[in-house]
Structures are given as C-alpha cells and as structure tokens.
C-alpha positions as CSV (number, residue, x, y, z in Angstrom):
1,X,11.3,286.3,56.2
2,X,9.7,282.7,55.4
3,X,9.1,281.0,52.5
4,X,8.2,276.9,51.9
5,X,9.5,275.0,49.0
6,X,9.7,271.4,47.7
7,X,12.2,269.3,47.8
8,X,12.2,267.2,44.6
9,X,13.0,263.1,44.3
10,X,16.7,263.4,43.8
11,X,16.6,265.5,47.8
12,X,16.9,268.9,45.8
13,X,15.8,272.6,46.6
14,X,15.0,275.0,45.0
15,X,16.0,278.4,46.1
16,X,13.2,280.8,45.0
17,X,15.1,283.4,42.5
18,X,14.3,286.4,44.6
19,X,16.4,284.9,47.0
20,X,19.2,283.8,44.1
21,X,19.5,287.7,43.3
22,X,18.8,289.0,46.8
23,X,22.2,287.1,47.6
24,X,23.8,287.0,44.3
25,X,23.7,282.6,44.4
26,X,25.3,281.8,40.9
27,X,24.2,278.1,39.3
28,X,26.8,275.9,40.7
29,X,27.8,278.2,43.7
30,X,28.9,276.1,47.1
31,X,26.9,277.1,50.3
32,X,27.1,275.4,53.7
33,X,24.4,273.6,55.4
34,X,24.6,274.4,59.1
35,X,22.1,271.7,61.9
36,X,22.2,273.6,65.0
37,X,21.6,272.0,68.1
38,X,18.2,272.6,67.8
39,X,17.6,270.8,65.2
40,X,16.6,273.5,63.0
41,X,18.6,273.8,59.3
42,X,20.6,276.9,58.6
43,X,22.0,278.3,54.5
44,X,25.2,279.7,55.3
45,X,25.9,282.1,52.6
46,X,29.7,283.3,51.7
47,X,33.0,282.0,52.2
48,X,34.0,280.3,55.7
49,X,38.1,282.0,56.4
50,X,39.0,278.4,56.8
51,X,38.0,278.3,52.9
52,X,40.0,281.1,52.5
53,X,43.8,279.6,53.9
54,X,46.3,278.4,50.6
55,X,43.9,280.9,48.2
56,X,47.0,283.2,47.9
57,X,50.1,282.0,46.2
58,X,52.9,282.6,48.7
59,X,56.1,282.6,45.6
60,X,52.8,285.7,43.6
61,X,54.5,289.1,43.6
62,X,55.6,290.8,46.6
63,X,56.6,294.7,47.5
64,X,58.0,296.4,50.0
65,X,55.6,298.9,51.7
66,X,57.7,301.8,50.2
67,X,56.8,299.9,47.3
68,X,53.4,299.5,47.4
69,X,52.8,303.5,48.8
70,X,55.7,304.7,45.0
71,X,53.3,303.1,43.5
72,X,50.2,304.5,45.2
73,X,52.0,308.4,44.3
74,X,52.0,306.8,40.4
75,X,48.5,306.7,40.2
76,X,49.1,302.7,40.3
77,X,51.7,303.3,37.3
78,X,54.4,300.3,36.9
79,X,52.6,297.7,39.5
80,X,53.0,295.0,36.9
81,X,55.2,291.9,37.6
C-alpha cells in the first residue's frame, strides 16, 4: 500500500490515522527510519532486539523451574515476591 504524505517546514511527516491505528502507533513512540542501499527509506515499527538489552533487572525475582511449576500447579498462587 502506498500513501503520499507531506513534510512540513520542520521536517515532520504526519502518519495518517489509518496507519497509526492499524499498527498501534502512539504519540511519542519511537520508530526507526532505515535507508536502504537503493536510497529508499523504510519506517520500521517495533523494537530492534538490541534495544531490549538490559531491560530486565538482573537483581529481580529468581525462581527455580520447580518453583515455577509448583506455582503453575497452584494456579499462580504464592508467586509474589
């Protein structure tokens, strides 16, 4: 699908509402602009795996597989920290 959009004086491009809604793009959300070798530009939605590095707190709650299985068997009861 192709859509023509206009670039304003500040260099901003407004994504049409139909695209924002279809792809759940919210105001302030970061997207990636990729320049291909042929000079075309592609807007990438979603996270690059490198952005996820460090997202989990290494000092978070740790459970053994046995504790996880036990919690599942109990319907999730008792899994709070």
